[in-house]
All heavy atoms as TSV, in Angstrom:
chain	resi	resn	atom	element	x	y	z
A	1	MET	N	N	0.837	-1.179	-0.010
A	1	MET	CA	C	-0.019	0.002	-0.029
A	1	MET	C	C	0.859	1.230	-0.030
A	1	MET	O	O	1.937	1.230	0.646
A	1	MET	CB	C	-0.904	-0.039	1.225
A	1	MET	CG	C	-1.904	1.126	1.244
A	1	MET	SD	S	-3.278	0.628	2.286
A	1	MET	CE	C	-4.469	1.720	1.695
A	2	ILE	N	N	0.470	2.270	-0.704
A	2	ILE	CA	C	1.248	3.496	-0.786
A	2	ILE	C	C	1.124	4.266	0.498
A	2	ILE	O	O	-0.005	4.411	1.055
A	2	ILE	CB	C	0.754	4.355	-1.984
A	2	ILE	CG1	C	0.966	3.542	-3.289
A	2	ILE	CG2	C	1.437	5.663	-2.050
A	2	ILE	CD1	C	0.376	4.212	-4.521
A	3	ASP	N	N	2.211	4.830	0.939
A	3	ASP	CA	C	2.253	5.626	2.123
A	3	ASP	C	C	2.084	7.112	1.780
A	3	ASP	O	O	2.926	7.727	1.084
A	3	ASP	CB	C	3.547	5.415	2.889
A	3	ASP	CG	C	3.616	6.223	4.171
A	3	ASP	OD1	O	2.611	6.823	4.592
A	3	ASP	OD2	O	4.720	6.204	4.797
A	4	TYR	N	N	0.959	7.723	2.163
A	4	TYR	CA	C	0.668	9.126	1.801
A	4	TYR	C	C	1.012	10.104	2.900
A	4	TYR	O	O	0.792	11.298	2.756
A	4	TYR	CB	C	-0.802	9.259	1.414
A	4	TYR	CG	C	-1.191	8.549	0.126
A	4	TYR	CD1	C	-1.933	7.361	0.166
A	4	TYR	CD2	C	-0.746	9.053	-1.072
A	4	TYR	CE1	C	-2.241	6.691	-1.035
A	4	TYR	CE2	C	-1.054	8.405	-2.233
A	4	TYR	CZ	C	-1.781	7.264	-2.229
A	4	TYR	OH	O	-2.126	6.578	-3.362
A	5	ARG	N	N	1.476	9.594	4.083
A	5	ARG	CA	C	1.804	10.469	5.153
A	5	ARG	C	C	2.787	11.554	4.749
A	5	ARG	O	O	3.754	11.345	4.123
A	5	ARG	CB	C	2.373	9.669	6.327
A	5	ARG	CG	C	1.357	8.919	7.103
A	5	ARG	CD	C	2.006	8.092	8.150
A	5	ARG	NE	N	2.759	7.040	7.529
A	5	ARG	CZ	C	3.505	6.184	8.104
A	5	ARG	NH1	N	3.714	6.212	9.389
A	5	ARG	NH2	N	4.184	5.236	7.419
A	6	ASP	N	N	2.356	12.743	5.100
A	6	ASP	CA	C	3.157	14.018	4.927
A	6	ASP	C	C	3.345	14.348	3.398
A	6	ASP	O	O	4.202	15.191	3.097
A	6	ASP	CB	C	4.508	13.916	5.619
A	6	ASP	CG	C	4.325	13.864	7.127
A	6	ASP	OD1	O	3.384	14.565	7.667
A	6	ASP	OD2	O	5.055	13.133	7.840
A	7	LYS	N	N	2.685	13.708	2.568
A	7	LYS	CA	C	2.707	14.069	1.103
A	7	LYS	C	C	1.783	15.266	0.907
A	7	LYS	O	O	0.779	15.411	1.576
A	7	LYS	CB	C	2.227	12.929	0.222
A	7	LYS	CG	C	3.094	11.640	0.360
A	7	LYS	CD	C	4.470	11.790	-0.198
A	7	LYS	CE	C	5.064	10.447	-0.087
A	7	LYS	NZ	N	6.545	10.580	-0.175
A	8	ARG	N	N	2.152	16.071	-0.057
A	8	ARG	CA	C	1.310	17.246	-0.400
A	8	ARG	C	C	0.448	16.840	-1.576
A	8	ARG	O	O	0.949	16.510	-2.679
A	8	ARG	CB	C	2.271	18.373	-0.863
A	8	ARG	CG	C	1.562	19.721	-0.953
A	8	ARG	CD	C	2.615	20.772	-1.216
A	8	ARG	NE	N	2.009	21.627	-2.245
A	8	ARG	CZ	C	2.632	22.082	-3.281
A	8	ARG	NH1	N	3.885	21.730	-3.460
A	8	ARG	NH2	N	1.985	22.822	-4.141
A	9	ILE	N	N	-0.880	16.916	-1.393
A	9	ILE	CA	C	-1.835	16.435	-2.395
A	9	ILE	C	C	-2.740	17.575	-2.785
A	9	ILE	O	O	-3.316	18.278	-1.913
A	9	ILE	CB	C	-2.718	15.226	-1.850
A	9	ILE	CG1	C	-1.859	14.059	-1.421
A	9	ILE	CG2	C	-3.737	14.813	-2.930
A	9	ILE	CD1	C	-1.113	13.336	-2.506
A	10	ILE	N	N	-2.934	17.826	-4.045
A	10	ILE	CA	C	-3.939	18.818	-4.552
A	10	ILE	C	C	-5.034	18.057	-5.254
A	10	ILE	O	O	-4.793	17.222	-6.181
A	10	ILE	CB	C	-3.249	19.774	-5.622
A	10	ILE	CG1	C	-1.916	20.393	-5.087
A	10	ILE	CG2	C	-4.258	20.826	-6.026
A	10	ILE	CD1	C	-2.093	21.277	-3.914
A	11	VAL	N	N	-6.259	18.272	-4.775
A	11	VAL	CA	C	-7.473	17.649	-5.376
A	11	VAL	C	C	-8.142	18.779	-6.125
A	11	VAL	O	O	-8.506	19.794	-5.575
A	11	VAL	CB	C	-8.388	17.075	-4.283
A	11	VAL	CG1	C	-9.636	16.514	-4.949
A	11	VAL	CG2	C	-7.680	16.004	-3.489
A	12	VAL	N	N	-8.316	18.608	-7.439
A	12	VAL	CA	C	-8.928	19.607	-8.290
A	12	VAL	C	C	-10.412	19.125	-8.514
A	12	VAL	O	O	-10.711	18.068	-9.002
A	12	VAL	CB	C	-8.244	19.634	-9.673
A	12	VAL	CG1	C	-8.994	20.658	-10.562
A	12	VAL	CG2	C	-6.749	20.100	-9.436
A	13	GLY	N	N	-11.321	20.054	-8.015
A	13	GLY	CA	C	-12.747	19.770	-8.137
A	13	GLY	C	C	-13.319	19.429	-6.811
A	13	GLY	O	O	-12.885	18.441	-6.213
A	14	ALA	N	N	-14.274	20.234	-6.299
A	14	ALA	CA	C	-14.867	20.027	-5.019
A	14	ALA	C	C	-16.243	19.432	-5.105
A	14	ALA	O	O	-17.089	19.575	-4.224
A	14	ALA	CB	C	-14.898	21.342	-4.210
A	15	GLY	N	N	-16.498	18.670	-6.189
A	15	GLY	CA	C	-17.755	17.948	-6.245
A	15	GLY	C	C	-17.663	16.658	-5.355
A	15	GLY	O	O	-16.735	16.615	-4.574
A	16	ALA	N	N	-18.620	15.866	-5.459
A	16	ALA	CA	C	-18.654	14.655	-4.590
A	16	ALA	C	C	-17.408	13.822	-4.652
A	16	ALA	O	O	-16.851	13.418	-3.655
A	16	ALA	CB	C	-19.906	13.819	-4.973
A	17	SER	N	N	-16.892	13.576	-5.871
A	17	SER	CA	C	-15.699	12.755	-5.990
A	17	SER	C	C	-14.493	13.479	-5.416
A	17	SER	O	O	-13.713	12.806	-4.733
A	17	SER	CB	C	-15.449	12.473	-7.506
A	17	SER	OG	O	-16.477	11.690	-8.042
A	18	GLY	N	N	-14.362	14.682	-5.679
A	18	GLY	CA	C	-13.166	15.458	-5.109
A	18	GLY	C	C	-13.251	15.517	-3.613
A	18	GLY	O	O	-12.173	15.359	-2.982
A	19	ARG	N	N	-14.426	15.737	-3.002
A	19	ARG	CA	C	-14.524	15.742	-1.580
A	19	ARG	C	C	-14.139	14.358	-0.967
A	19	ARG	O	O	-13.458	14.232	0.039
A	19	ARG	CB	C	-15.929	16.161	-1.094
A	19	ARG	CG	C	-16.217	17.628	-1.404
A	19	ARG	CD	C	-17.508	18.130	-0.778
A	19	ARG	NE	N	-18.616	17.241	-0.907
A	19	ARG	CZ	C	-19.508	17.312	-1.875
A	19	ARG	NH1	N	-19.388	18.169	-2.861
A	19	ARG	NH2	N	-20.515	16.445	-1.949
A	20	SER	N	N	-14.606	13.304	-1.617
A	20	SER	CA	C	-14.315	11.890	-1.155
A	20	SER	C	C	-12.800	11.658	-1.263
A	20	SER	O	O	-12.281	11.030	-0.356
A	20	SER	CB	C	-15.058	10.932	-1.992
A	20	SER	OG	O	-16.437	10.955	-1.788
A	21	LEU	N	N	-12.175	12.096	-2.292
A	21	LEU	CA	C	-10.738	11.906	-2.514
A	21	LEU	C	C	-10.005	12.732	-1.439
A	21	LEU	O	O	-8.982	12.185	-0.899
A	21	LEU	CB	C	-10.382	12.331	-3.909
A	21	LEU	CG	C	-9.028	11.913	-4.404
A	21	LEU	CD1	C	-8.828	10.408	-4.305
A	21	LEU	CD2	C	-8.800	12.394	-5.807
A	22	ALA	N	N	-10.478	13.873	-1.150
A	22	ALA	CA	C	-9.802	14.677	-0.089
A	22	ALA	C	C	-9.903	13.952	1.235
A	22	ALA	O	O	-8.874	13.910	2.000
A	22	ALA	CB	C	-10.448	16.137	0.003
A	23	HIS	N	N	-11.004	13.396	1.570
A	23	HIS	CA	C	-11.164	12.561	2.792
A	23	HIS	C	C	-10.209	11.377	2.751
A	23	HIS	O	O	-9.562	11.122	3.811
A	23	HIS	CB	C	-12.564	12.024	2.949
A	23	HIS	CG	C	-13.598	12.991	3.495
A	23	HIS	ND1	N	-13.516	13.381	4.831
A	23	HIS	CD2	C	-14.609	13.643	2.935
A	23	HIS	CE1	C	-14.511	14.202	5.085
A	23	HIS	NE2	N	-15.166	14.384	3.919
A	24	PHE	N	N	-10.135	10.690	1.660
A	24	PHE	CA	C	-9.302	9.548	1.496
A	24	PHE	C	C	-7.785	9.904	1.876
A	24	PHE	O	O	-7.209	9.199	2.693
A	24	PHE	CB	C	-9.378	9.021	0.093
A	24	PHE	CG	C	-8.393	7.900	-0.199
A	24	PHE	CD1	C	-8.744	6.590	-0.001
A	24	PHE	CD2	C	-7.169	8.208	-0.805
A	24	PHE	CE1	C	-7.813	5.587	-0.285
A	24	PHE	CE2	C	-6.238	7.195	-1.089
A	24	PHE	CZ	C	-6.593	5.820	-0.831
A	25	PHE	N	N	-7.287	10.913	1.240
A	25	PHE	CA	C	-5.891	11.315	1.491
A	25	PHE	C	C	-5.676	11.854	2.870
A	25	PHE	O	O	-4.650	11.568	3.517
A	25	PHE	CB	C	-5.444	12.351	0.451
A	25	PHE	CG	C	-5.149	11.728	-0.883
A	25	PHE	CD1	C	-5.871	12.092	-2.016
A	25	PHE	CD2	C	-4.224	10.750	-1.055
A	25	PHE	CE1	C	-5.661	11.550	-3.236
A	25	PHE	CE2	C	-3.959	10.136	-2.297
A	25	PHE	CZ	C	-4.713	10.554	-3.372
A	26	CYS	N	N	-6.626	12.626	3.424
A	26	CYS	CA	C	-6.571	13.114	4.766
A	26	CYS	C	C	-6.483	11.998	5.805
A	26	CYS	O	O	-5.647	12.043	6.759
A	26	CYS	CB	C	-7.742	14.020	5.154
A	26	CYS	SG	S	-7.352	15.747	5.193
A	27	ALA	N	N	-7.299	10.983	5.613
A	27	ALA	CA	C	-7.315	9.861	6.516
A	27	ALA	C	C	-5.997	9.083	6.472
A	27	ALA	O	O	-5.707	8.383	7.450
A	27	ALA	CB	C	-8.472	8.936	6.167
A	28	ARG	N	N	-5.245	9.305	5.504
A	28	ARG	CA	C	-3.929	8.614	5.329
A	28	ARG	C	C	-2.762	9.496	5.660
A	28	ARG	O	O	-1.637	9.175	5.372
A	28	ARG	CB	C	-3.808	7.998	3.980
A	28	ARG	CG	C	-4.710	6.687	3.873
A	28	ARG	CD	C	-5.195	6.356	2.518
A	28	ARG	NE	N	-6.072	5.241	2.513
A	28	ARG	CZ	C	-7.366	5.294	2.831
A	28	ARG	NH1	N	-7.897	6.403	3.160
A	28	ARG	NH2	N	-8.072	4.198	2.766
A	29	GLY	N	N	-3.008	10.698	6.258
A	29	GLY	CA	C	-1.990	11.574	6.730
A	29	GLY	C	C	-1.409	12.515	5.773
A	29	GLY	O	O	-0.384	13.167	6.055
A	30	ALA	N	N	-1.987	12.679	4.580
A	30	ALA	CA	C	-1.509	13.667	3.626
A	30	ALA	C	C	-1.925	15.065	3.978
A	30	ALA	O	O	-2.883	15.271	4.730
A	30	ALA	CB	C	-2.062	13.305	2.250
A	31	HIS	N	N	-1.228	16.070	3.431
A	31	HIS	CA	C	-1.558	17.446	3.546
A	31	HIS	C	C	-2.322	17.795	2.252
A	31	HIS	O	O	-1.725	17.782	1.198
A	31	HIS	CB	C	-0.258	18.332	3.627
A	31	HIS	CG	C	0.563	17.982	4.786
A	31	HIS	ND1	N	0.337	18.351	6.053
A	31	HIS	CD2	C	1.671	17.193	4.846
A	31	HIS	CE1	C	1.190	17.849	6.875
A	31	HIS	NE2	N	2.120	17.164	6.163
A	32	VAL	N	N	-3.604	18.001	2.436
A	32	VAL	CA	C	-4.548	18.138	1.271
A	32	VAL	C	C	-5.007	19.565	1.039
A	32	VAL	O	O	-5.399	20.218	2.019
A	32	VAL	CB	C	-5.727	17.200	1.450
A	32	VAL	CG1	C	-6.699	17.295	0.249
A	32	VAL	CG2	C	-5.314	15.751	1.667
A	33	THR	N	N	-4.987	19.973	-0.223
A	33	THR	CA	C	-5.647	21.199	-0.663
A	33	THR	C	C	-6.685	20.884	-1.672
A	33	THR	O	O	-6.405	20.108	-2.629
A	33	THR	CB	C	-4.594	22.200	-1.256
A	33	THR	OG1	O	-3.544	22.463	-0.284
A	33	THR	CG2	C	-5.267	23.458	-1.743
A	34	LEU	N	N	-7.888	21.366	-1.431
A	34	LEU	CA	C	-9.002	21.160	-2.369
A	34	LEU	C	C	-9.209	22.418	-3.162
A	34	LEU	O	O	-9.433	23.462	-2.601
A	34	LEU	CB	C	-10.286	20.781	-1.556
A	34	LEU	CG	C	-11.527	20.474	-2.361
A	34	LEU	CD1	C	-11.377	19.297	-3.259
A	34	LEU	CD2	C	-12.663	20.268	-1.363
A	35	SER	N	N	-9.133	22.333	-4.456
A	35	SER	CA	C	-9.200	23.480	-5.339
A	35	SER	C	C	-10.430	23.375	-6.228
A	35	SER	O	O	-10.715	22.294	-6.770
A	35	SER	CB	C	-7.947	23.567	-6.194
A	35	SER	OG	O	-7.913	24.688	-7.036
A	36	ASP	N	N	-11.141	24.494	-6.462
A	36	ASP	CA	C	-12.300	24.496	-7.362
A	36	ASP	C	C	-12.438	25.910	-7.909
A	36	ASP	O	O	-12.084	26.887	-7.240
A	36	ASP	CB	C	-13.543	24.108	-6.510
A	36	ASP	CG	C	-14.679	23.732	-7.447
A	36	ASP	OD1	O	-15.244	24.534	-8.090
A	36	ASP	OD2	O	-14.915	22.471	-7.550
A	37	THR	N	N	-12.940	26.032	-9.159
A	37	THR	CA	C	-13.127	27.268	-9.786
A	37	THR	C	C	-14.312	28.091	-9.155
A	37	THR	O	O	-14.377	29.236	-9.285
A	37	THR	CB	C	-13.370	27.199	-11.241
A	37	THR	OG1	O	-14.495	26.333	-11.509
A	37	THR	CG2	C	-12.105	26.585	-11.966
A	38	ARG	N	N	-15.252	27.324	-8.530
A	38	ARG	CA	C	-16.377	27.969	-7.921
A	38	ARG	C	C	-16.034	28.679	-6.569
A	38	ARG	O	O	-15.099	28.272	-5.910
A	38	ARG	CB	C	-17.467	26.946	-7.606
A	38	ARG	CG	C	-18.058	26.308	-8.897
A	38	ARG	CD	C	-18.983	25.259	-8.552
A	38	ARG	NE	N	-18.194	24.033	-8.162
A	38	ARG	CZ	C	-18.754	22.946	-7.746
A	38	ARG	NH1	N	-20.060	22.776	-7.628
A	38	ARG	NH2	N	-18.018	21.922	-7.429
A	39	ALA	N	N	-16.814	29.679	-6.258
A	39	ALA	CA	C	-16.592	30.372	-4.956
A	39	ALA	C	C	-17.081	29.411	-3.832
A	39	ALA	O	O	-17.914	28.579	-3.992
A	39	ALA	CB	C	-17.308	31.655	-4.921
A	40	ALA	N	N	-16.516	29.631	-2.653
A	40	ALA	CA	C	-16.880	28.839	-1.494
A	40	ALA	C	C	-18.398	28.925	-1.183
A	40	ALA	O	O	-18.935	27.926	-0.780
A	40	ALA	CB	C	-16.118	29.311	-0.232
A	41	ALA	N	N	-18.997	30.046	-1.445
A	41	ALA	CA	C	-20.497	30.192	-1.200
A	41	ALA	C	C	-21.253	29.228	-2.081
A	41	ALA	O	O	-22.411	28.907	-1.770
A	41	ALA	CB	C	-20.898	31.581	-1.415
A	42	GLN	N	N	-20.736	28.769	-3.170
A	42	GLN	CA	C	-21.453	27.917	-4.078
A	42	GLN	C	C	-21.235	26.400	-3.766
A	42	GLN	O	O	-21.857	25.532	-4.404
A	42	GLN	CB	C	-20.947	28.141	-5.525
A	42	GLN	CG	C	-21.282	29.466	-6.046
A	42	GLN	CD	C	-20.693	29.727	-7.376
A	42	GLN	OE1	O	-19.507	29.718	-7.600
A	42	GLN	NE2	N	-21.578	29.873	-8.406
A	43	LEU	N	N	-20.439	26.077	-2.780
A	43	LEU	CA	C	-20.051	24.705	-2.455
A	43	LEU	C	C	-20.752	24.320	-1.127
A	43	LEU	O	O	-21.009	25.159	-0.277
A	43	LEU	CB	C	-18.538	24.566	-2.334
A	43	LEU	CG	C	-17.826	24.875	-3.676
A	43	LEU	CD1	C	-16.376	25.053	-3.368
A	43	LEU	CD2	C	-18.095	23.821	-4.711
A	44	THR	N	N	-20.962	23.001	-1.020
A	44	THR	CA	C	-21.596	22.484	0.233
A	44	THR	C	C	-20.748	21.364	0.825
A	44	THR	O	O	-19.808	20.885	0.177
A	44	THR	CB	C	-23.021	21.949	-0.095
A	44	THR	OG1	O	-22.851	20.859	-1.031
A	44	THR	CG2	C	-23.938	22.986	-0.593
A	45	GLU	N	N	-21.132	21.006	2.020
A	45	GLU	CA	C	-20.514	19.880	2.696
A	45	GLU	C	C	-18.946	20.012	2.852
A	45	GLU	O	O	-18.228	19.122	2.591
A	45	GLU	CB	C	-20.793	18.558	1.990
A	45	GLU	CG	C	-22.271	18.352	1.854
A	45	GLU	CD	C	-22.635	17.038	1.141
A	45	GLU	OE1	O	-21.890	16.107	1.180
A	45	GLU	OE2	O	-23.676	16.991	0.530
A	46	LEU	N	N	-18.523	21.204	3.268
A	46	LEU	CA	C	-17.091	21.430	3.507
A	46	LEU	C	C	-16.683	21.412	4.956
A	46	LEU	O	O	-15.453	21.373	5.218
A	46	LEU	CB	C	-16.719	22.798	2.832
A	46	LEU	CG	C	-16.988	22.917	1.359
A	46	LEU	CD1	C	-16.684	24.333	0.874
A	46	LEU	CD2	C	-16.167	21.931	0.516
A	47	GLU	N	N	-17.628	21.443	5.864
A	47	GLU	CA	C	-17.267	21.594	7.270
A	47	GLU	C	C	-16.398	20.414	7.779
A	47	GLU	O	O	-15.407	20.690	8.479
A	47	GLU	CB	C	-18.518	21.665	8.160
A	47	GLU	CG	C	-19.388	22.886	7.827
A	47	GLU	CD	C	-20.292	22.771	6.638
A	47	GLU	OE1	O	-20.461	21.627	6.167
A	47	GLU	OE2	O	-20.852	23.803	6.181
A	48	ASP	N	N	-16.765	19.224	7.384
A	48	ASP	CA	C	-15.958	18.110	7.870
A	48	ASP	C	C	-14.589	18.037	7.291
A	48	ASP	O	O	-13.618	17.664	7.955
A	48	ASP	CB	C	-16.675	16.749	7.622
A	48	ASP	CG	C	-17.073	16.573	6.174
A	48	ASP	OD1	O	-17.181	17.567	5.422
A	48	ASP	OD2	O	-17.306	15.409	5.753
A	49	LEU	N	N	-14.444	18.525	6.073
A	49	LEU	CA	C	-13.094	18.580	5.456
A	49	LEU	C	C	-12.262	19.677	6.138
A	49	LEU	O	O	-11.019	19.468	6.422
A	49	LEU	CB	C	-13.205	18.927	3.984
A	49	LEU	CG	C	-13.753	17.875	3.068
A	49	LEU	CD1	C	-14.075	18.362	1.705
A	49	LEU	CD2	C	-12.810	16.678	3.048
A	50	GLN	N	N	-12.854	20.817	6.449
A	50	GLN	CA	C	-12.148	21.834	7.179
A	50	GLN	C	C	-11.731	21.350	8.590
A	50	GLN	O	O	-10.605	21.570	8.943
A	50	GLN	CB	C	-13.024	23.107	7.322
A	50	GLN	CG	C	-12.297	24.305	7.883
A	50	GLN	CD	C	-13.072	25.532	7.810
A	50	GLN	OE1	O	-14.334	25.511	7.793
A	50	GLN	NE2	N	-12.438	26.659	7.817
A	51	ALA	N	N	-12.556	20.640	9.221
A	51	ALA	CA	C	-12.235	20.117	10.559
A	51	ALA	C	C	-11.108	19.126	10.440
A	51	ALA	O	O	-10.321	18.975	11.393
A	51	ALA	CB	C	-13.469	19.503	11.207
A	52	ALA	N	N	-11.015	18.411	9.296
A	52	ALA	CA	C	-9.906	17.400	9.084
A	52	ALA	C	C	-8.651	18.053	8.745
A	52	ALA	O	O	-7.594	17.374	8.667
A	52	ALA	CB	C	-10.373	16.453	8.101
A	53	GLY	N	N	-8.645	19.351	8.515
A	53	GLY	CA	C	-7.390	20.067	8.179
A	53	GLY	C	C	-7.151	20.306	6.669
A	53	GLY	O	O	-6.095	20.737	6.321
A	54	VAL	N	N	-8.167	20.016	5.868
A	54	VAL	CA	C	-8.035	20.316	4.426
A	54	VAL	C	C	-7.948	21.787	4.201
A	54	VAL	O	O	-8.709	22.576	4.750
A	54	VAL	CB	C	-9.189	19.713	3.621
A	54	VAL	CG1	C	-9.165	20.092	2.121
A	54	VAL	CG2	C	-9.196	18.195	3.758
A	55	ARG	N	N	-6.987	22.222	3.324
A	55	ARG	CA	C	-6.887	23.693	2.945
A	55	ARG	C	C	-7.788	23.818	1.717
A	55	ARG	O	O	-7.910	22.881	0.943
A	55	ARG	CB	C	-5.512	23.986	2.658
A	55	ARG	CG	C	-4.569	23.953	3.833
A	55	ARG	CD	C	-3.145	24.292	3.475
A	55	ARG	NE	N	-2.248	23.741	4.434
A	55	ARG	CZ	C	-1.563	22.575	4.364
A	55	ARG	NH1	N	-1.701	21.849	3.324
A	55	ARG	NH2	N	-0.812	22.121	5.306
A	56	PHE	N	N	-8.261	25.020	1.524
A	56	PHE	CA	C	-9.141	25.296	0.336
A	56	PHE	C	C	-8.560	26.360	-0.550
A	56	PHE	O	O	-7.928	27.315	-0.089
A	56	PHE	CB	C	-10.531	25.787	0.843
A	56	PHE	CG	C	-11.267	24.833	1.749
A	56	PHE	CD1	C	-11.652	25.170	2.967
A	56	PHE	CD2	C	-11.511	23.568	1.241
A	56	PHE	CE1	C	-12.350	24.230	3.773
A	56	PHE	CE2	C	-12.214	22.648	2.011
A	56	PHE	CZ	C	-12.632	22.972	3.268
A	57	ASP	N	N	-8.796	26.208	-1.778
A	57	ASP	CA	C	-8.410	27.162	-2.868
A	57	ASP	C	C	-9.601	27.301	-3.777
A	57	ASP	O	O	-9.753	26.546	-4.710
A	57	ASP	CB	C	-7.109	26.606	-3.618
A	57	ASP	CG	C	-6.719	27.546	-4.727
A	57	ASP	OD1	O	-6.718	28.796	-4.558
A	57	ASP	OD2	O	-6.406	27.025	-5.815
A	58	PHE	N	N	-10.462	28.322	-3.505
A	58	PHE	CA	C	-11.719	28.422	-4.268
A	58	PHE	C	C	-11.677	29.706	-5.107
A	58	PHE	O	O	-10.940	30.641	-4.857
A	58	PHE	CB	C	-12.936	28.459	-3.342
A	58	PHE	CG	C	-13.098	27.138	-2.600
A	58	PHE	CD1	C	-13.453	27.147	-1.216
A	58	PHE	CD2	C	-12.932	25.915	-3.219
A	58	PHE	CE1	C	-13.596	25.954	-0.562
A	58	PHE	CE2	C	-13.106	24.760	-2.523
A	58	PHE	CZ	C	-13.417	24.712	-1.202
A	59	GLY	N	N	-12.493	29.708	-6.138
A	59	GLY	CA	C	-12.616	30.878	-7.008
A	59	GLY	C	C	-11.627	30.848	-8.113
A	59	GLY	O	O	-11.349	31.833	-8.833
A	60	GLY	N	N	-10.994	29.689	-8.365
A	60	GLY	CA	C	-9.925	29.550	-9.403
A	60	GLY	C	C	-8.899	28.606	-8.916
A	60	GLY	O	O	-8.948	28.192	-7.777
A	61	HIS	N	N	-8.016	28.177	-9.799
A	61	HIS	CA	C	-6.961	27.304	-9.391
A	61	HIS	C	C	-5.640	28.107	-9.309
A	61	HIS	O	O	-5.173	28.612	-10.290
A	61	HIS	CB	C	-6.768	26.145	-10.409
A	61	HIS	CG	C	-8.024	25.383	-10.571
A	61	HIS	ND1	N	-8.614	24.683	-9.546
A	61	HIS	CD2	C	-8.817	25.201	-11.686
A	61	HIS	CE1	C	-9.692	24.036	-10.018
A	61	HIS	NE2	N	-9.806	24.377	-11.298
A	62	THR	N	N	-5.045	28.269	-8.091
A	62	THR	CA	C	-3.821	29.017	-7.945
A	62	THR	C	C	-2.667	28.131	-8.499
A	62	THR	O	O	-2.361	27.125	-8.021
A	62	THR	CB	C	-3.606	29.301	-6.418
A	62	THR	OG1	O	-4.764	30.004	-5.964
A	62	THR	CG2	C	-2.314	30.097	-6.236
A	63	MET	N	N	-2.043	28.691	-9.561
A	63	MET	CA	C	-1.066	27.898	-10.279
A	63	MET	C	C	0.127	27.528	-9.411
A	63	MET	O	O	0.814	26.487	-9.572
A	63	MET	CB	C	-0.608	28.617	-11.537
A	63	MET	CG	C	-1.740	28.726	-12.536
A	63	MET	SD	S	-2.474	27.172	-12.977
A	63	MET	CE	C	-1.143	26.204	-13.726
A	64	SER	N	N	0.521	28.392	-8.450
A	64	SER	CA	C	1.628	28.087	-7.629
A	64	SER	C	C	1.483	26.798	-6.763
A	64	SER	O	O	2.456	26.263	-6.241
A	64	SER	CB	C	1.988	29.288	-6.699
A	64	SER	OG	O	0.916	29.558	-5.862
A	65	LEU	N	N	0.242	26.388	-6.598
A	65	LEU	CA	C	-0.044	25.170	-5.847
A	65	LEU	C	C	0.391	23.903	-6.623
A	65	LEU	O	O	0.662	22.889	-6.004
A	65	LEU	CB	C	-1.490	25.026	-5.479
A	65	LEU	CG	C	-2.083	26.037	-4.499
A	65	LEU	CD1	C	-3.620	25.877	-4.372
A	65	LEU	CD2	C	-1.376	25.863	-3.142
A	66	PHE	N	N	0.457	24.054	-7.919
A	66	PHE	CA	C	0.733	22.915	-8.806
A	66	PHE	C	C	2.199	22.898	-9.073
A	66	PHE	O	O	2.821	22.058	-9.565
A	66	PHE	CB	C	-0.102	22.943	-10.047
A	66	PHE	CG	C	-1.516	22.988	-9.773
A	66	PHE	CD1	C	-2.305	24.115	-9.608
A	66	PHE	CD2	C	-2.238	21.751	-9.775
A	66	PHE	CE1	C	-3.600	24.045	-9.359
A	66	PHE	CE2	C	-3.571	21.694	-9.508
A	66	PHE	CZ	C	-4.306	22.877	-9.323
């Protein structure tokens, strides 16, 4: 199994699949940033990700993250 601890992971797209993937990597100890072109006000179900330590990049994709 791949060890994701302390790896930097960028998940592009905060739809259902992206949120699930962010949870997956967080649960395995990765440092996760969730990026989406939509504004935070347009997205739902982010509270549990925020509590898990996921960072957010909304309103566009910040190229320096990649």
